[in-house]
Biopython code that builds the backbone (N, CA, C, O; Angstrom):
import numpy as np
from Bio.PDB.StructureBuilder import StructureBuilder

atoms = [
    (1, "UNK", "N", (232.765, 163.333, -28.261)),
    (1, "UNK", "CA", (231.549, 163.304, -27.502)),
    (1, "UNK", "C", (231.820, 163.594, -26.036)),
    (1, "UNK", "O", (232.755, 163.047, -25.451)),
    (2, "UNK", "N", (231.025, 164.428, -25.461)),
    (2, "UNK", "CA", (231.197, 164.769, -24.049)),
    (2, "UNK", "C", (230.511, 163.775, -23.138)),
    (2, "UNK", "O", (229.575, 163.082, -23.538)),
    (3, "UNK", "N", (230.971, 163.718, -21.958)),
    (3, "UNK", "CA", (230.364, 162.843, -20.966)),
    (3, "UNK", "C", (229.125, 163.504, -20.377)),
    (3, "UNK", "O", (229.097, 164.713, -20.149)),
    (4, "UNK", "N", (228.131, 162.712, -20.143)),
    (4, "UNK", "CA", (226.922, 163.272, -19.521)),
    (4, "UNK", "C", (227.057, 163.130, -17.997)),
    (4, "UNK", "O", (227.445, 162.077, -17.492)),
    (5, "UNK", "N", (226.744, 164.163, -17.313)),
    (5, "UNK", "CA", (226.821, 164.185, -15.871)),
    (5, "UNK", "C", (225.453, 163.828, -15.309)),
    (5, "UNK", "O", (224.460, 164.467, -15.657)),
    (6, "UNK", "N", (225.384, 162.815, -14.442)),
    (6, "UNK", "CA", (224.070, 162.471, -13.867)),
    (6, "UNK", "C", (223.508, 163.610, -13.050)),
    (6, "UNK", "O", (224.210, 164.224, -12.247)),
    (7, "UNK", "N", (222.272, 163.877, -13.256)),
    (7, "UNK", "CA", (221.629, 164.974, -12.558)),
    (7, "UNK", "C", (221.212, 164.540, -11.165)),
    (7, "UNK", "O", (220.722, 163.427, -10.973)),
    (8, "UNK", "N", (221.403, 165.405, -10.212)),
    (8, "UNK", "CA", (221.025, 165.131, -8.838)),
    (8, "UNK", "C", (219.540, 165.492, -8.671)),
    (8, "UNK", "O", (219.101, 166.577, -9.050)),
    (9, "UNK", "N", (218.809, 164.581, -8.113)),
    (9, "UNK", "CA", (217.409, 164.864, -7.822)),
    (9, "UNK", "C", (217.307, 165.626, -6.526)),
    (9, "UNK", "O", (218.169, 165.462, -5.662)),
    (10, "UNK", "N", (216.303, 166.444, -6.349)),
    (10, "UNK", "CA", (216.211, 167.228, -5.111)),
    (10, "UNK", "C", (216.124, 166.357, -3.864)),
    (10, "UNK", "O", (216.604, 166.760, -2.804)),
    (11, "UNK", "N", (215.529, 165.184, -3.963)),
    (11, "UNK", "CA", (215.380, 164.296, -2.811)),
    (11, "UNK", "C", (216.649, 163.534, -2.481)),
    (11, "UNK", "O", (216.715, 162.888, -1.435)),
    (12, "UNK", "N", (217.640, 163.587, -3.322)),
    (12, "UNK", "CA", (218.863, 162.830, -3.100)),
    (12, "UNK", "C", (218.754, 161.430, -3.723)),
    (12, "UNK", "O", (217.762, 161.095, -4.369)),
    (13, "UNK", "N", (219.775, 160.647, -3.515)),
    (13, "UNK", "CA", (219.809, 159.311, -4.058)),
    (13, "UNK", "C", (218.846, 158.420, -3.282)),
    (13, "UNK", "O", (218.779, 158.470, -2.054)),
    (14, "UNK", "N", (218.110, 157.611, -4.019)),
    (14, "UNK", "CA", (217.131, 156.730, -3.372)),
    (14, "UNK", "C", (217.479, 155.270, -3.627)),
    (14, "UNK", "O", (218.015, 154.912, -4.676)),
    (15, "UNK", "N", (217.158, 154.438, -2.640)),
    (15, "UNK", "CA", (217.332, 152.997, -2.733)),
    (15, "UNK", "C", (216.130, 152.369, -2.096)),
    (15, "UNK", "O", (215.869, 152.611, -0.918)),
    (16, "UNK", "N", (215.399, 151.588, -2.810)),
    (16, "UNK", "CA", (214.201, 150.929, -2.322)),
    (16, "UNK", "C", (213.182, 151.951, -1.798)),
    (16, "UNK", "O", (212.435, 151.656, -0.865)),
    (17, "UNK", "N", (213.151, 153.117, -2.379)),
    (17, "UNK", "CA", (212.205, 154.118, -1.971)),
    (17, "UNK", "C", (212.618, 154.945, -0.782)),
    (17, "UNK", "O", (211.843, 155.789, -0.332)),
    (18, "UNK", "N", (213.815, 154.738, -0.250)),
    (18, "UNK", "CA", (214.310, 155.495, 0.885)),
    (18, "UNK", "C", (215.501, 156.318, 0.465)),
    (18, "UNK", "O", (216.292, 155.892, -0.376)),
    (19, "UNK", "N", (215.634, 157.498, 1.046)),
    (19, "UNK", "CA", (216.794, 158.347, 0.737)),
    (19, "UNK", "C", (217.993, 157.842, 1.521)),
    (19, "UNK", "O", (217.848, 157.053, 2.455)),
    (20, "UNK", "N", (219.149, 158.290, 1.145)),
    (20, "UNK", "CA", (220.384, 157.912, 1.846)),
    (20, "UNK", "C", (220.341, 158.358, 3.309)),
    (20, "UNK", "O", (220.811, 157.650, 4.199)),
    (21, "UNK", "N", (219.777, 159.526, 3.539)),
    (21, "UNK", "CA", (219.683, 160.052, 4.891)),
    (21, "UNK", "C", (218.786, 159.162, 5.763)),
    (21, "UNK", "O", (219.109, 158.902, 6.922)),
    (22, "UNK", "N", (217.675, 158.704, 5.212)),
    (22, "UNK", "CA", (216.747, 157.844, 5.970)),
    (22, "UNK", "C", (217.389, 156.490, 6.282)),
    (22, "UNK", "O", (217.190, 155.948, 7.369)),
    (23, "UNK", "N", (218.151, 155.948, 5.344)),
    (23, "UNK", "CA", (218.801, 154.675, 5.582)),
    (23, "UNK", "C", (219.873, 154.831, 6.641)),
    (23, "UNK", "O", (220.001, 153.978, 7.519)),
    (24, "UNK", "N", (220.651, 155.913, 6.575)),
    (24, "UNK", "CA", (221.674, 156.162, 7.579)),
    (24, "UNK", "C", (221.087, 156.339, 8.968)),
    (24, "UNK", "O", (221.634, 155.826, 9.945)),
    (25, "UNK", "N", (219.969, 157.067, 9.063)),
    (25, "UNK", "CA", (219.323, 157.286, 10.365)),
    (25, "UNK", "C", (218.786, 155.973, 10.918)),
    (25, "UNK", "O", (218.888, 155.714, 12.117)),
    (26, "UNK", "N", (218.221, 155.152, 10.059)),
    (26, "UNK", "CA", (217.708, 153.840, 10.497)),
    (26, "UNK", "C", (218.872, 152.977, 11.012)),
    (26, "UNK", "O", (218.757, 152.333, 12.055)),
    (27, "UNK", "N", (219.965, 152.969, 10.290)),
    (27, "UNK", "CA", (221.137, 152.181, 10.694)),
    (27, "UNK", "C", (221.702, 152.638, 12.006)),
    (27, "UNK", "O", (222.071, 151.823, 12.852)),
    (28, "UNK", "N", (221.775, 153.958, 12.187)),
    (28, "UNK", "CA", (222.309, 154.473, 13.437)),
    (28, "UNK", "C", (221.376, 154.209, 14.621)),
    (28, "UNK", "O", (221.832, 153.924, 15.728)),
    (29, "UNK", "N", (220.094, 154.303, 14.381)),
    (29, "UNK", "CA", (219.146, 154.114, 15.476)),
    (29, "UNK", "C", (219.032, 152.647, 15.876)),
    (29, "UNK", "O", (219.240, 152.297, 17.038)),
    (30, "UNK", "N", (218.702, 151.795, 14.913)),
    (30, "UNK", "CA", (218.439, 150.383, 15.219)),
    (30, "UNK", "C", (219.669, 149.522, 15.151)),
    (30, "UNK", "O", (219.792, 148.563, 15.912)),
    (31, "UNK", "N", (220.605, 149.844, 14.241)),
    (31, "UNK", "CA", (221.820, 149.069, 14.114)),
    (31, "UNK", "C", (222.718, 149.192, 15.329)),
    (31, "UNK", "O", (223.237, 148.186, 15.813)),
    (32, "UNK", "N", (222.915, 150.399, 15.832)),
    (32, "UNK", "CA", (223.776, 150.602, 17.007)),
    (32, "UNK", "C", (223.039, 150.017, 18.232)),
    (32, "UNK", "O", (223.678, 149.418, 19.097)),
    (33, "UNK", "N", (221.743, 150.180, 18.313)),
    (33, "UNK", "CA", (221.002, 149.579, 19.435)),
    (33, "UNK", "C", (221.093, 148.060, 19.457)),
    (33, "UNK", "O", (221.261, 147.464, 20.521)),
    (34, "UNK", "N", (220.983, 147.434, 18.296)),
    (34, "UNK", "CA", (221.113, 145.983, 18.216)),
    (34, "UNK", "C", (222.526, 145.539, 18.591)),
    (34, "UNK", "O", (222.715, 144.528, 19.267)),
    (35, "UNK", "N", (223.524, 146.323, 18.133)),
    (35, "UNK", "CA", (224.913, 146.010, 18.467)),
    (35, "UNK", "C", (225.142, 146.108, 19.976)),
    (35, "UNK", "O", (225.854, 145.285, 20.551)),
    (36, "UNK", "N", (224.544, 147.106, 20.615)),
    (36, "UNK", "CA", (224.707, 147.256, 22.073)),
    (36, "UNK", "C", (224.037, 146.096, 22.812)),
    (36, "UNK", "O", (224.578, 145.602, 23.800)),
    (37, "UNK", "N", (222.866, 145.658, 22.344)),
    (37, "UNK", "CA", (222.241, 144.496, 22.990)),
    (37, "UNK", "C", (223.091, 143.226, 22.799)),
    (37, "UNK", "O", (223.172, 142.393, 23.702)),
    (38, "UNK", "N", (223.709, 143.086, 21.651)),
    (38, "UNK", "CA", (224.593, 141.970, 21.408)),
    (38, "UNK", "C", (225.803, 142.009, 22.351)),
    (38, "UNK", "O", (226.260, 140.971, 22.829)),
    (39, "UNK", "N", (226.308, 143.206, 22.608)),
    (39, "UNK", "CA", (227.450, 143.331, 23.539)),
    (39, "UNK", "C", (227.037, 142.964, 24.957)),
    (39, "UNK", "O", (227.832, 142.386, 25.698)),
    (40, "UNK", "N", (225.802, 143.290, 25.349)),
    (40, "UNK", "CA", (225.286, 142.902, 26.663)),
    (40, "UNK", "C", (225.206, 141.370, 26.729)),
    (40, "UNK", "O", (225.566, 140.765, 27.739)),
    (41, "UNK", "N", (224.732, 140.757, 25.643)),
    (41, "UNK", "CA", (224.688, 139.301, 25.584)),
    (41, "UNK", "C", (226.080, 138.681, 25.732)),
    (41, "UNK", "O", (226.242, 137.676, 26.425)),
    (42, "UNK", "N", (227.070, 139.271, 25.088)),
    (42, "UNK", "CA", (228.433, 138.753, 25.163)),
    (42, "UNK", "C", (228.969, 138.852, 26.595)),
    (42, "UNK", "O", (229.618, 137.927, 27.084)),
    (43, "UNK", "N", (228.695, 139.983, 27.268)),
    (43, "UNK", "CA", (229.126, 140.136, 28.667)),
    (43, "UNK", "C", (228.465, 139.101, 29.549)),
    (43, "UNK", "O", (229.117, 138.502, 30.404)),
    (44, "UNK", "N", (227.159, 138.881, 29.347)),
    (44, "UNK", "CA", (226.436, 137.865, 30.141)),
    (44, "UNK", "C", (226.986, 136.463, 29.911)),
    (44, "UNK", "O", (227.167, 135.686, 30.849)),
    (45, "UNK", "N", (227.249, 136.156, 28.638)),
    (45, "UNK", "CA", (227.799, 134.838, 28.306)),
    (45, "UNK", "C", (229.185, 134.647, 28.889)),
    (45, "UNK", "O", (229.523, 133.554, 29.344)),
    (46, "UNK", "N", (229.993, 135.702, 28.880)),
    (46, "UNK", "CA", (231.326, 135.641, 29.488)),
    (46, "UNK", "C", (231.216, 135.397, 30.983)),
    (46, "UNK", "O", (231.973, 134.597, 31.532)),
    (47, "UNK", "N", (230.310, 136.057, 31.637)),
    (47, "UNK", "CA", (230.113, 135.839, 33.073)),
    (47, "UNK", "C", (229.628, 134.417, 33.365)),
    (47, "UNK", "O", (230.052, 133.799, 34.342)),
    (48, "UNK", "N", (228.759, 133.915, 32.534)),
    (48, "UNK", "CA", (228.206, 132.565, 32.753)),
    (48, "UNK", "C", (229.252, 131.485, 32.535)),
    (48, "UNK", "O", (229.375, 130.552, 33.329)),
    (49, "UNK", "N", (230.023, 131.624, 31.421)),
    (49, "UNK", "CA", (231.007, 130.588, 31.119)),
    (49, "UNK", "C", (232.204, 130.611, 32.091)),
    (49, "UNK", "O", (232.845, 129.584, 32.312)),
    (50, "UNK", "N", (232.492, 131.766, 32.658)),
    (50, "UNK", "CA", (233.616, 131.839, 33.598)),
    (50, "UNK", "C", (233.171, 131.521, 35.017)),
    (50, "UNK", "O", (233.984, 131.505, 35.941)),
    (51, "UNK", "N", (231.865, 131.266, 35.189)),
    (51, "UNK", "CA", (231.302, 130.955, 36.543)),
    (51, "UNK", "C", (231.689, 132.050, 37.536)),
    (51, "UNK", "O", (232.216, 131.790, 38.617)),
    (52, "UNK", "N", (231.403, 133.284, 37.121)),
    (52, "UNK", "CA", (231.841, 134.440, 37.908)),
    (52, "UNK", "C", (231.046, 134.641, 39.181)),
    (52, "UNK", "O", (231.530, 135.309, 40.094)),
    (53, "UNK", "N", (229.869, 134.103, 39.277)),
    (53, "UNK", "CA", (229.020, 134.341, 40.463)),
    (53, "UNK", "C", (228.323, 135.679, 40.350)),
    (53, "UNK", "O", (228.470, 136.388, 39.355)),
    (54, "UNK", "N", (227.574, 136.012, 41.362)),
    (54, "UNK", "CA", (226.795, 137.269, 41.325)),
    (54, "UNK", "C", (227.697, 138.489, 41.351)),
    (54, "UNK", "O", (227.538, 139.406, 40.545)),
    (55, "UNK", "N", (228.654, 138.497, 42.290)),
    (55, "UNK", "CA", (229.513, 139.665, 42.375)),
    (55, "UNK", "C", (230.412, 139.809, 41.150)),
    (55, "UNK", "O", (230.628, 140.924, 40.674)),
    (56, "UNK", "N", (230.929, 138.721, 40.645)),
    (56, "UNK", "CA", (231.755, 138.736, 39.430)),
    (56, "UNK", "C", (230.978, 139.224, 38.215)),
    (56, "UNK", "O", (231.492, 139.985, 37.395)),
    (57, "UNK", "N", (229.738, 138.776, 38.116)),
    (57, "UNK", "CA", (228.889, 139.214, 37.030)),
    (57, "UNK", "C", (228.603, 140.714, 37.146)),
    (57, "UNK", "O", (228.606, 141.432, 36.146)),
    (58, "UNK", "N", (228.361, 141.173, 38.353)),
    (58, "UNK", "CA", (228.140, 142.592, 38.592)),
    (58, "UNK", "C", (229.376, 143.398, 38.169)),
    (58, "UNK", "O", (229.253, 144.434, 37.516)),
    (59, "UNK", "N", (230.563, 142.917, 38.545)),
    (59, "UNK", "CA", (231.797, 143.634, 38.210)),
    (59, "UNK", "C", (232.000, 143.658, 36.685)),
    (59, "UNK", "O", (232.403, 144.679, 36.127)),
    (60, "UNK", "N", (231.719, 142.530, 36.018)),
    (60, "UNK", "CA", (231.844, 142.492, 34.565)),
    (60, "UNK", "C", (230.899, 143.485, 33.907)),
    (60, "UNK", "O", (231.304, 144.243, 33.025)),
    (61, "UNK", "N", (229.659, 143.483, 34.327)),
    (61, "UNK", "CA", (228.683, 144.403, 33.734)),
    (61, "UNK", "C", (229.064, 145.866, 34.063)),
    (61, "UNK", "O", (228.895, 146.761, 33.234)),
    (62, "UNK", "N", (229.567, 146.083, 35.262)),
    (62, "UNK", "CA", (229.955, 147.443, 35.640)),
    (62, "UNK", "C", (231.110, 147.930, 34.802)),
    (62, "UNK", "O", (231.074, 149.033, 34.256)),
    (63, "UNK", "N", (232.153, 147.091, 34.698)),
    (63, "UNK", "CA", (233.364, 147.523, 33.956)),
    (63, "UNK", "C", (233.157, 147.556, 32.473)),
    (63, "UNK", "O", (233.516, 148.545, 31.833)),
    (64, "UNK", "N", (232.587, 146.510, 31.887)),
    (64, "UNK", "CA", (232.454, 146.434, 30.451)),
    (64, "UNK", "C", (231.231, 147.190, 29.932)),
    (64, "UNK", "O", (231.233, 147.681, 28.803)),
    (65, "UNK", "N", (230.199, 147.282, 30.752)),
    (65, "UNK", "CA", (229.004, 147.991, 30.340)),
    (65, "UNK", "C", (229.056, 149.486, 30.553)),
    (65, "UNK", "O", (228.169, 150.213, 30.106)),
    (66, "UNK", "N", (230.095, 149.953, 31.237)),
    (66, "UNK", "CA", (230.219, 151.387, 31.514)),
    (66, "UNK", "C", (230.371, 152.197, 30.224)),
    (66, "UNK", "O", (229.847, 153.306, 30.124)),
    (67, "UNK", "N", (231.083, 151.650, 29.245)),
    (67, "UNK", "CA", (231.219, 152.337, 27.973)),
    (67, "UNK", "C", (229.896, 152.450, 27.237)),
    (67, "UNK", "O", (229.643, 153.466, 26.588)),
    (68, "UNK", "N", (229.037, 151.422, 27.321)),
    (68, "UNK", "CA", (227.747, 151.477, 26.718)),
    (68, "UNK", "C", (226.900, 152.566, 27.360)),
    (68, "UNK", "O", (226.200, 153.311, 26.675)),
    (69, "UNK", "N", (226.973, 152.648, 28.675)),
    (69, "UNK", "CA", (226.200, 153.660, 29.394)),
    (69, "UNK", "C", (226.674, 155.055, 28.981)),
    (69, "UNK", "O", (225.855, 155.957, 28.807)),
    (70, "UNK", "N", (227.963, 155.236, 28.826)),
    (70, "UNK", "CA", (228.492, 156.535, 28.391)),
    (70, "UNK", "C", (227.965, 156.919, 26.991)),
    (70, "UNK", "O", (227.652, 158.081, 26.734)),
    (71, "UNK", "N", (227.876, 155.937, 26.110)),
    (71, "UNK", "CA", (227.385, 156.215, 24.781)),
    (71, "UNK", "C", (225.902, 156.616, 24.813)),
    (71, "UNK", "O", (225.487, 157.538, 24.111)),
    (72, "UNK", "N", (225.125, 155.924, 25.620)),
    (72, "UNK", "CA", (223.697, 156.281, 25.765)),
    (72, "UNK", "C", (223.551, 157.657, 26.381)),
    (72, "UNK", "O", (222.722, 158.457, 25.947)),
    (73, "UNK", "N", (224.367, 157.933, 27.403)),
    (73, "UNK", "CA", (224.325, 159.266, 28.043)),
    (73, "UNK", "C", (224.631, 160.385, 27.047)),
    (73, "UNK", "O", (224.004, 161.444, 27.067)),
    (74, "UNK", "N", (225.608, 160.126, 26.175)),
    (74, "UNK", "CA", (225.974, 161.119, 25.163)),
    (74, "UNK", "C", (224.766, 161.458, 24.277)),
    (74, "UNK", "O", (224.516, 162.620, 23.957)),
    (75, "UNK", "N", (224.034, 160.419, 23.894)),
    (75, "UNK", "CA", (222.843, 160.647, 23.026)),
    (75, "UNK", "C", (221.768, 161.417, 23.770)),
    (75, "UNK", "O", (221.112, 162.278, 23.183)),
    (76, "UNK", "N", (221.570, 161.126, 25.054)),
    (76, "UNK", "CA", (220.551, 161.840, 25.831)),
    (76, "UNK", "C", (220.953, 163.312, 26.020)),
    (76, "UNK", "O", (220.115, 164.207, 25.906)),
    (77, "UNK", "N", (222.232, 163.556, 26.307)),
    (77, "UNK", "CA", (222.703, 164.933, 26.467)),
    (77, "UNK", "C", (222.551, 165.706, 25.187)),
    (77, "UNK", "O", (222.113, 166.856, 25.209)),
    (78, "UNK", "N", (222.906, 165.097, 24.055)),
    (78, "UNK", "CA", (222.761, 165.771, 22.763)),
    (78, "UNK", "C", (221.312, 166.101, 22.468)),
    (78, "UNK", "O", (221.013, 167.143, 21.883)),
    (79, "UNK", "N", (220.383, 165.190, 22.883)),
    (79, "UNK", "CA", (218.957, 165.387, 22.643)),
    (79, "UNK", "C", (218.474, 166.600, 23.426)),
    (79, "UNK", "O", (217.733, 167.424, 22.889)),
    (80, "UNK", "N", (218.875, 166.723, 24.671)),
    (80, "UNK", "CA", (218.398, 167.801, 25.508)),
    (80, "UNK", "C", (219.052, 169.136, 25.113)),
    (80, "UNK", "O", (218.410, 170.184, 25.193)),
    (81, "UNK", "N", (220.293, 169.103, 24.698)),
    (81, "UNK", "CA", (220.952, 170.337, 24.280)),
    (81, "UNK", "C", (220.401, 170.835, 22.941)),
    (81, "UNK", "O", (220.350, 172.044, 22.712)),
    (82, "UNK", "N", (220.001, 169.948, 22.079)),
    (82, "UNK", "CA", (219.440, 170.333, 20.809)),
    (82, "UNK", "C", (218.012, 170.926, 20.979)),
    (82, "UNK", "O", (217.571, 171.755, 20.181)),
    (83, "UNK", "N", (217.335, 170.490, 22.004)),
    (83, "UNK", "CA", (215.953, 170.939, 22.239)),
    (83, "UNK", "C", (215.880, 172.335, 22.846)),
    (83, "UNK", "O", (214.818, 172.957, 22.819)),
    (84, "UNK", "N", (216.986, 172.842, 23.395)),
    (84, "UNK", "CA", (216.917, 174.140, 24.038)),
    (84, "UNK", "C", (217.360, 175.245, 23.092)),
    (84, "UNK", "O", (217.365, 176.416, 23.469)),
]
sb = StructureBuilder()
sb.init_structure("model")
sb.init_model(0)
sb.init_chain("A")
sb.init_seg("    ")
for serial, (resi, resn, name, xyz) in enumerate(atoms, 1):
    if name == "N":
        sb.init_residue(resn, " ", resi, " ")
    sb.init_atom(name, np.array(xyz, "f"), 0.0, 1.0, " ", f" {name:<3s}", serial, name[0])
structure = sb.get_structure()
């Protein structure tokens, strides 16, 4: 007896009525955004627990938040380059 090969549907694999592409896009959009907000919370909590003061908090957000800003900038640049 031969093995039956599952047929691919034109819409792709679905889970809960959503395609794999839709789930991945949702995760990248909202999941990464939520993770970035959580990282901001961690930086704020670090500044608060270390009693860094205003300048120390500014330095923490500047140094640790700079990577987040770069990631957001990358998305904005990709958006504008794809539109042209």
